[in-house]
C-alpha positions as CSV (number, residue, x, y, z in Angstrom):
1,M,58.8,-71.0,21.4
2,S,56.3,-68.2,21.2
3,E,56.8,-65.1,23.5
4,K,53.2,-64.8,23.9
5,K,51.5,-66.3,27.0
6,I,49.0,-69.1,26.5
7,V,45.6,-69.1,28.0
8,L,43.4,-72.2,28.2
9,I,39.6,-71.7,28.5
10,T,37.4,-74.8,29.2
11,G,33.9,-74.5,27.8
12,A,34.8,-71.9,25.3
13,T,32.5,-72.6,22.4
14,R,29.6,-70.3,23.4
15,G,28.4,-67.7,25.8
16,I,30.7,-66.6,28.6
17,G,33.6,-68.9,27.6
18,L,33.6,-67.6,24.1
19,A,33.5,-64.0,25.2
20,I,36.5,-64.7,27.5
21,L,38.4,-66.3,24.6
22,K,37.8,-63.4,22.3
23,E,38.6,-60.7,25.0
24,M,41.8,-62.6,25.8
25,S,42.9,-62.6,22.2
26,N,42.7,-58.9,22.3
27,H,45.5,-58.7,24.8
28,N,48.2,-60.6,22.8
29,Y,47.5,-64.1,24.2
30,I,47.4,-67.3,22.4
31,V,44.0,-68.5,23.2
32,L,43.1,-72.3,23.5
33,G,39.4,-73.3,24.0
34,T,37.7,-76.6,24.6
35,G,34.4,-78.1,23.5
36,T,32.6,-81.2,24.5
37,N,31.9,-82.6,21.1
38,E,33.2,-82.4,17.5
39,N,30.4,-80.1,16.4
40,S,31.2,-77.4,19.1
41,V,34.9,-77.8,18.4
42,N,34.4,-77.2,14.7
43,I,32.3,-74.0,15.5
44,L,35.1,-72.7,17.6
45,K,37.7,-73.4,14.9
46,N,35.6,-71.4,12.5
47,E,35.4,-68.5,15.1
48,L,39.2,-68.5,15.3
49,K,39.6,-68.5,11.6
50,V,37.0,-65.9,10.7
51,N,38.3,-63.6,13.4
52,K,42.0,-64.3,12.6
53,I,42.6,-65.2,16.3
54,E,45.8,-67.1,17.1
55,G,44.8,-70.2,19.0
56,K,43.3,-73.6,18.7
57,A,40.2,-75.6,19.6
58,Y,40.4,-78.9,21.4
59,L,38.0,-81.6,22.2
60,L,37.8,-82.3,26.0
61,D,35.7,-84.5,28.2
62,I,36.2,-82.5,31.4
63,K,35.0,-85.5,33.6
64,N,37.5,-87.9,32.1
65,Q,41.2,-87.8,33.4
66,E,42.6,-89.5,30.3
67,S,41.0,-86.8,28.2
68,I,42.4,-84.0,30.4
69,N,45.9,-85.7,30.2
70,N,45.7,-85.8,26.4
71,L,44.7,-82.3,26.3
72,L,47.9,-81.2,28.1
73,E,50.1,-83.5,25.9
74,N,48.5,-82.1,22.7
75,I,49.0,-78.5,23.8
76,K,52.7,-79.2,24.7
77,K,53.1,-81.0,21.2
78,D,51.4,-78.0,19.4
79,Y,53.1,-75.2,21.3
80,T,56.2,-76.8,23.0
81,N,54.8,-75.0,26.0
82,T,52.0,-75.2,28.5
83,P,49.3,-72.7,29.5
84,D,50.3,-69.8,31.7
85,I,46.6,-69.2,32.5
86,L,43.8,-71.6,33.1
87,V,40.3,-70.4,33.1
88,N,37.9,-73.1,34.5
89,N,34.6,-72.1,32.8
90,A,33.0,-75.5,31.8
91,G,30.1,-76.5,33.8
92,V,26.6,-77.9,33.8
93,T,23.2,-77.4,35.5
94,N,20.7,-80.2,36.5
95,D,18.0,-78.2,38.2
96,N,15.4,-79.8,40.4
97,L,14.0,-79.5,44.0
98,L,16.1,-81.7,46.3
99,I,13.2,-83.8,47.2
100,R,12.7,-84.7,43.5
101,M,16.3,-84.8,42.5
102,D,17.7,-88.1,41.4
103,D,21.3,-89.3,42.1
104,D,22.3,-88.8,38.6
105,Q,21.3,-85.1,38.7
106,W,23.4,-84.6,41.8
107,L,26.4,-86.7,40.9
108,D,26.7,-85.4,37.4
109,T,26.7,-81.8,38.6
110,I,29.3,-82.5,41.3
111,E,31.5,-84.6,38.9
112,T,31.4,-81.9,36.2
113,N,31.6,-78.7,38.2
114,I,33.8,-79.8,41.2
115,N,35.7,-83.1,40.5
116,S,36.8,-81.9,37.1
117,L,38.0,-78.7,38.7
118,Y,40.2,-80.7,40.9
119,K,41.4,-82.9,38.0
120,I,42.3,-80.2,35.5
121,S,43.8,-77.7,38.0
122,K,45.9,-80.4,39.7
123,L,47.5,-81.4,36.3
124,F,47.9,-77.9,34.8
125,I,49.2,-76.2,37.9
126,K,52.3,-78.4,37.9
127,P,54.1,-76.7,35.0
128,M,53.0,-73.3,36.5
129,I,54.8,-74.1,39.7
130,K,57.9,-75.1,37.7
131,K,57.7,-71.6,35.9
132,R,57.0,-69.9,39.2
133,N,54.3,-68.0,37.4
134,G,50.6,-68.6,36.5
135,R,47.0,-67.8,36.8
136,I,44.0,-69.9,37.6
137,I,40.6,-68.2,37.3
138,C,37.4,-70.1,38.0
139,I,33.9,-69.0,36.9
140,S,31.6,-69.5,39.9
141,S,28.0,-67.9,40.3
142,V,26.1,-65.5,42.3
143,V,24.0,-68.3,43.8
144,A,27.1,-69.7,45.4
145,N,26.6,-66.8,48.0
146,T,22.8,-66.4,47.9
147,G,21.6,-70.0,47.5
148,N,18.7,-70.7,45.0
149,A,15.8,-73.0,45.2
150,G,15.9,-75.9,42.9
151,Q,19.7,-75.8,42.5
152,T,21.1,-77.5,45.6
153,N,23.5,-79.4,43.5
154,Y,24.7,-76.5,41.4
155,V,25.0,-74.1,44.3
156,T,27.0,-76.7,46.3
157,S,29.4,-77.0,43.3
158,K,29.8,-73.3,42.8
159,A,30.3,-72.6,46.5
160,G,32.8,-75.4,46.7
161,M,34.6,-73.7,43.9
162,I,35.2,-70.6,45.9
163,G,36.5,-72.6,48.8
164,F,38.7,-74.6,46.5
165,C,40.2,-71.4,45.1
166,K,40.9,-69.8,48.5
167,S,42.7,-72.9,49.7
168,L,44.7,-73.4,46.5
169,A,45.7,-69.7,46.4
170,K,47.3,-70.2,49.9
171,E,49.2,-73.2,48.7
172,V,50.8,-71.6,45.6
173,A,51.1,-67.9,46.4
174,T,54.8,-68.1,47.0
175,R,55.3,-69.7,43.6
176,G,54.0,-66.7,41.7
177,I,50.6,-68.2,41.0
178,T,47.3,-66.5,41.8
179,V,44.0,-68.3,42.1
180,N,40.7,-66.3,41.9
181,C,37.0,-66.6,41.1
182,V,34.7,-64.5,39.0
183,S,31.1,-64.8,40.1
184,P,28.5,-63.8,37.4
185,G,25.0,-62.7,38.1
186,F,22.3,-62.9,35.5
187,I,24.1,-62.8,32.2
188,E,22.6,-62.8,28.7
189,T,23.3,-66.2,27.4
190,D,21.3,-69.0,25.7
191,M,20.1,-70.1,29.2
192,T,18.6,-66.7,30.1
193,E,17.1,-66.4,26.7
194,K,14.6,-69.1,27.7
195,L,13.1,-66.8,30.4
196,N,9.8,-65.1,29.5
197,D,9.1,-61.4,30.0
198,S,7.4,-61.9,33.3
199,Q,10.4,-63.9,34.6
200,K,12.8,-61.2,33.4
201,E,10.8,-58.4,35.0
202,Q,10.9,-60.3,38.4
203,I,14.5,-60.7,38.1
204,F,15.2,-57.0,37.2
205,K,13.4,-56.0,40.4
206,N,16.3,-57.5,42.4
207,I,19.1,-55.9,40.3
208,P,19.9,-52.2,41.0
209,T,21.1,-51.6,37.5
210,N,17.8,-53.0,36.2
211,K,19.4,-55.1,33.5
212,M,21.3,-58.3,32.8
213,G,25.0,-58.3,32.2
214,S,26.7,-59.4,29.0
215,P,29.2,-62.2,28.6
216,E,31.8,-59.5,27.9
217,D,31.3,-58.1,31.4
218,I,32.6,-61.4,32.7
219,A,35.4,-61.5,30.2
220,Y,36.7,-58.1,31.2
221,A,37.0,-59.3,34.9
222,V,38.8,-62.4,33.8
223,S,41.1,-60.4,31.6
224,F,42.1,-58.2,34.5
225,L,42.7,-61.1,36.9
226,A,45.0,-62.7,34.2
227,S,47.0,-59.5,33.8
228,E,50.0,-58.3,35.7
229,K,48.0,-55.6,37.2
230,A,46.3,-58.2,39.3
231,S,49.4,-59.9,40.6
232,Y,48.6,-58.9,44.2
233,I,45.1,-60.3,44.1
234,T,44.6,-63.9,45.1
235,G,42.0,-66.0,46.8
236,E,39.3,-63.5,45.9
237,T,36.0,-63.5,44.2
238,I,35.0,-60.7,42.0
239,H,31.2,-60.3,41.9
240,V,29.9,-59.2,38.5
241,N,26.1,-59.0,39.0
242,G,24.9,-55.4,38.6
243,G,24.3,-55.1,42.4
244,L,22.3,-58.2,42.8
245,F,24.6,-59.4,45.6
246,M,26.9,-57.2,47.5
247,P,29.1,-59.1,50.0
């Protein structure tokens, strides 16, 4: 059995998830990442190989309980151990004004961002309780606190995530497990790349640092919460947004 701790990051094939995986690999963790299809999993496998990172890529349908169960069994088979740290990063957006939103847009967002959070956290926290040690870190969003027009479904899911973490933190604190959120602001990802200069200029007006953050900024916060240095922090949300929102 490896002496290294194992970290599992869902949605780790690009953007924030990939940055978290790479940052965690710099701190002597075995890093496991998931993707939603074979193509994304193969891309992650190549990232691990090229960068000589100890870890593995897995296929995961985050909405499917059987797929989540299989993931845990495959990890146990591959490493004779279970993840010490779970980073819930996978999520979707289905933006629309509420009056125009259809049921599928609402239900898919809630199923992917909240119901899957329940499913995977419930399963993977059980071995953490037996070890009496573990970390669960969830990637929320600044809009969970500010609201955002056209995203009632997404905001609901991300605000619910914060409440989920606070409640779970109280349930497992005596078992040596911490549960926290990292809440990104505007981060340079493939989603923000779609914004034009005018849209970016409008956004920058509301950010005191006058710039977007990088995926690495989020990864650094996750790495801290996963470390022993953060063992007395639980039920908290770390805001990484350049001053856009100050609670």
